[in-house]
C-alpha positions in Angstrom: 12.7 3.3 -1.0 10.0 2.0 1.2 6.4 2.4 1.8 5.0 3.7 5.3 1.5 1.6 6.1 0.0 3.9 9.3 -2.5 1.1 10.2 -4.8 3.5 11.9 -5.8 5.4 9.4 -6.3 2.3 7.4 -10.2 1.7 6.2 -9.7 -2.2 3.9 -11.3 0.1 0.9 -9.2 -2.1 -1.0 -7.9 0.0 -3.5 -4.3 -0.3 -3.1 -4.0 -3.4 -3.9 -6.0 -3.0 -6.9 -2.6 -1.0 -6.9 0.4 -2.7 -6.6 -1.3 -6.4 -5.8 3.1 -7.5 -5.6 3.9 -5.3 -2.8 0.8 -5.3 -0.4 -2.8 -7.1 -0.2 -5.5 -7.5 2.4 -5.7 -10.5 4.9 -8.7 -12.3 5.3 -9.6 -10.3 8.4 -9.3 -7.0 5.6 -6.3 -5.5 7.1 -3.1 -4.2 4.7 -0.4 -6.6 4.8 2.6 -5.1 3.3 4.4 -7.5 1.5 7.6 -5.6 1.2 8.1 -2.6 2.8 11.7 -1.8 0.9 10.6 -1.3 -2.7 12.7 -1.1 -6.5 12.9 1.3 -9.2 11.1 -0.5 -11.1 8.2 -1.1 -7.7 8.2 2.7 -7.5 5.2 3.6 -10.3 3.3 0.4 -8.4 3.7 2.1 -5.3 2.9 5.6 -6.4 -0.3 4.7 -7.7 -0.9 2.7 -4.4 -0.3 6.1 -2.2 -2.2 8.4 -4.5 -5.5 5.8 -4.6 -5.4 5.7 -0.7 -9.1 7.4 -0.2 -7.3 8.5 3.9 -4.5 8.7 3.4 -3.0 5.8 5.7 0.1 5.3 3.4 2.7 6.9 1.4 6.7 6.9 0.7 9.7 7.4 2.4 
């Protein structure tokens, strides 16, 4: 499974970073950076939470 970012939609709110700090973060310019696109089974709950809290639906799981 992997996290897919729709970069043009991302507004840098940072809610996803709070939900999954080991998988993604905002850089110094406020741009979302995926630390890992591919995720393991143990990381699915965090990734799902990150997708769910994004207010602009910029993340999805594939």
